[in-house]
C-alpha positions in Angstrom: 117.2 26.5 63.4 116.9 27.4 59.8 113.5 25.7 59.8 112.4 28.3 61.8 113.4 31.6 59.8 110.4 33.9 59.0 111.8 34.7 55.4 114.7 34.3 53.1 118.0 36.3 53.4 118.4 38.9 51.0 120.8 36.8 49.4 118.9 33.6 49.0 116.3 35.8 47.4 118.7 37.3 44.8 119.8 33.6 43.9 116.0 33.3 43.2 115.4 36.3 41.3 118.1 34.8 39.1 116.1 31.7 38.9 113.2 33.6 37.8 114.7 36.2 35.4 116.1 32.9 33.4 112.7 31.4 33.1 110.6 34.5 32.3 113.2 35.0 29.7 112.7 31.3 28.3 108.7 31.9 28.6 108.6 35.1 27.0 110.7 33.8 23.9 108.3 30.6 23.6 105.4 32.5 23.9 106.6 35.1 21.3 107.5 32.1 19.1 103.7 30.6 19.9 102.1 33.9 19.2 104.3 34.1 15.7 103.1 30.6 14.9 99.3 31.8 15.6 99.9 34.8 13.2 101.4 32.6 10.6 98.1 30.3 10.9 95.9 33.6 10.3 98.2 34.1 7.1 96.0 33.1 4.1 98.0 34.5 1.4 99.5 32.3 -1.0 102.8 33.5 -0.7 103.7 31.0 2.1 102.0 28.1 0.5 105.3 26.5 -1.2 107.1 26.7 2.2 104.0 25.2 3.7 103.5 22.7 1.6 107.4 21.5 1.9 106.6 21.4 6.1 104.5 18.9 5.4 106.6 17.0 2.6 109.5 17.0 5.0 107.0 15.7 7.5 107.6 18.4 10.2 104.9 17.8 12.6 102.5 21.0 12.6 100.1 21.7 15.6 96.7 22.5 15.1 95.6 26.3 15.9 93.9 25.1 18.6 96.6 23.5 20.6 99.1 26.5 19.7 96.3 28.9 21.4 95.9 26.2 24.3 99.8 26.5 24.9 100.1 30.2 24.5 97.2 30.7 27.1 99.5 28.2 29.6 102.4 30.1 28.8 101.0 33.3 29.5 99.7 32.2 32.9 103.0 30.8 33.5 104.6 34.2 33.0 102.1 35.6 34.9 102.9 33.3 38.1 106.7 34.2 37.4 106.1 37.7 38.0 104.1 37.7 40.8 107.1 35.7 42.8 109.3 38.5 41.3 106.9 40.8 43.1 106.8 38.1 46.3 110.6 38.8 45.9 110.7 42.6 45.9 108.5 42.6 49.1 110.6 40.0 50.9 107.7 37.5 51.0 108.9 35.4 48.6 109.4 31.8 49.6 106.7 31.7 52.4 103.5 29.3 52.2 100.3 30.9 51.8 98.8 28.1 53.7 101.0 27.3 56.4 103.4 30.5 56.6 106.3 28.7 57.2 109.1 28.7 54.5 108.7 26.6 51.6 112.0 24.4 50.9 114.7 25.6 48.7 114.7 22.5 46.7 111.0 22.8 45.7 111.6 26.5 44.8 114.0 25.9 42.8 112.5 23.4 40.8 108.9 25.4 40.8 110.3 28.7 41.6 106.5 30.3 41.4 105.2 28.0 44.1 103.2 29.4 46.8 102.2 26.5 48.7 105.0 23.9 50.4 105.0 20.4 49.4 103.0 19.3 52.8 100.3 22.3 51.8 100.5 21.4 48.6 99.8 17.3 49.1 97.0 18.5 51.1 95.3 20.6 48.6 95.4 17.8 46.3 93.7 15.3 48.7 90.6 17.1 49.3 
């Protein structure tokens, strides 16, 4: 019975590894853009003021520095969770619920590849 498996097969782990690698690449790119945005916000020289006014004139939405810093912080945490998931894949402990010790459903891991709790364990945790 599939539900009684102790761990995912190497082929299954490889599938999750590919998913995580894609998410990591996207997350790192997003973080780099956020960091560039933050360093641009720090640049108080007058070289770029014309383009700054142009952005405002164009009606482009600009995030405040604080919002950008919060997004960058969240992105760093997300990357950290994904990197931890990669370590679990390498140690072949990936996908095992830390509360129940059972395998987390594949569908959940495809959507939230850094999950460490099964849906049931997560719901129990949320109730408490």
